[in-house]
N, C-alpha and C positions, 0 to 999 in steps of 0.2 A: 252969400246965403244967410238967411235969418236963422239963428239958432235959439230954440226955446225948449227948455227942459230936456236938453240932450238930443233934440230932433233937428236935423238940418232941413229947413224949409227951402227947397230948391225949385228952380223954374223949369229945368229941362231933364229929360232922360239922360242926355249926354253927361250932365253934371253928376247924376246918380252913379254913372259908371266911372267917375273920377275919384270916388271915395273908396277907401280900403274896406274889405269884408268886415262886417260887424257894425258899420255905421248905420244909424237910423235916419232915414230920409222921408220927407213928405213931398209928394208930387200932386199937382192939381190940374184937372182939366185935360187928361190924356184920353185917347180913343182906344177902345178895345178892338183889336184886329182879329183875334182868334180866341176861342174858349174851349178848353179841354178838361178832362176829369182831374181836378185838383190843381190846375194852373191855367193861367190865361196870359195873353200878351197885350201890352199897351204900346202906343206909338204917338209921337208928336203929330199934331194936325198937319204940320208941314213935311212930314215923313223923314225928318232928319235923323231920327234914332228911335229904336224900340227896345223893349226889355221884357223878359219873362217875369210874371208875378205868381208866386206860389200862394194859392189861396183856395179855400173851398167855397167862397162866396159865389153864388150863381150870377154870372154876368152874360150878356149877349154881345155878339159882334155889333159894332157901331155905338155901344154905350159910351158915354163920357164919364170918367171916374176920377176920384181922388184916391190916392194910395199912400198909406204910411206903412213903413216896415223896415226891416234890416237888410242891407245889401249883402250879397254873398256870391259864391261861384259854385256851380255844380256841373260836373262833366264838361268843363271848359267854358261854360256859358254863365254870364252874369245874370243874377236874378234878385228880386226883392221878395223876401219872406214877409208877406203882408200881415200886419197886426190889425189893420183897419182898411176897409174898402167902402167908399161911398159912391153910389151911382147918382149922377147929377141929371141925366137925361140922355137923349140920343143925338148923335152928331148929324147935322143937316148935310154935311159934305164929308162922308167917310173917306179915309185915305185909300187911294188906289194902289195896287201892287206895283213895285218897281220891276221892270224887266232887267234881269241880271244874267249875263252869260256865265256858264258853269264855273269857269276858272276864277271869276271874281266873287262867286258866292261865298259868304262868310267874311271875306276880306282879311286884311292884316290886323295886327294888334292896334288897339285904340290908345292905350296908355299902359302904365306899368301894372295896373290892377285889372286890365281888361285885355286878355289875350285874343288873338285872332286864330285863323286856320294856320296850321303848320305849313309854311311855304306860301301863305295866302297873299293875294294881290289886291291892291286897290283899297278903297275906303271900307272900314269896318261896317258890316251890315247885319251881324247876328242880332236877331230879335225883330227884324223888319219883315213886313209882308212883301213878298217878292214873287215874280214868275220866272222860271227858268225852263229849259227844254233839253231834250236829248232822246237817244234811242234806248229802249228798254233792253238791258243785257242779261239780267237775272232777276229772279223773284224768290222771296222767302215767305215765312208765314205772316209777318206783320210789316213787311217792307219790300221794296224792290230797288234795283239800281238802274240808273240811266247813265249812258255815256254821252257827255256833252262835247268832248273834244277827244282826239286820239290820246289814249293813256290817262284819261281823266273821267272817273266815275263818281256819281253822287248818290248817296243813300236817300231814298224817299221813304220817310217813316209813315207808312200808310195805315197802320193799325188794322181796323176791320173793313176798310174800304176795299172795293173790288180792284184787283191789280190788272193792268193791261198786259197783253201777251208779249213775250220776248220777241224782239224784232220790230215792234211798233215804235213810231216816233211820237213823242208826247210833249205837251206843255204841262207843267205842274206849277200851280199857285199855292203858296203856303208860307210858313214862317221859316226864314233863314236861321238854321240852328246848327248844332255841332255835337260831336261826341268824342271822347278821348279813347283811342284804340292803341294799345301797346305804346303808350307815352306820347303819341302824336294826336293833335286835335284835327279831326276830319270833318269836312263840310257835310251838311245834310239839310233836307227841307221837309217840313211837316205840313202836309195839306190838311185842310179843315173839314172838307166834305167831298162827296163824290164829284161834284161839278168842278172841283179844283184840278181834277186830272182829265185832261182832254187829249184824246187820241186823234192824231192828224192822219186822215186817210190819203 
């Protein structure tokens, strides 16, 4: 990595996740896969890795951006607290979501600075745009749970989106994310818009 004035100029999101919290990194040419209030997600064009960016800068899905900021971890998830975001244009070939079975959602730890899901399986995928599926088993005010396999439920952080009825089988596209609950890191998925939640009749 090229280091200039304390900034690590790095080529990949994966390398951003290899630095300890507090390191300032600069990434170039990453694609926005989701935009929420106060944060968004970027991904490699080859879909190898993605990360949350804490920033109030308005971006749109499929924007290509440069991001500079400090890497950290919040609620078990690596993120970049952006000091600068530059929008370069729009990606001609935006990344498609990965289909990931529920028990592989989130995945295992990536390195000593980047934890995975407690008991997680397979490649680390927190921060990536994914599609998973299951049966709706319960609903809350801003979320619902789907069961993807026996004894495995996944929280869908749906916010203001309309929630499907309990008993429906759904596919959910969104960002693979997580939250720490009583010391354990639990898998979750954050859809972006209503069309990301599809009820299979």
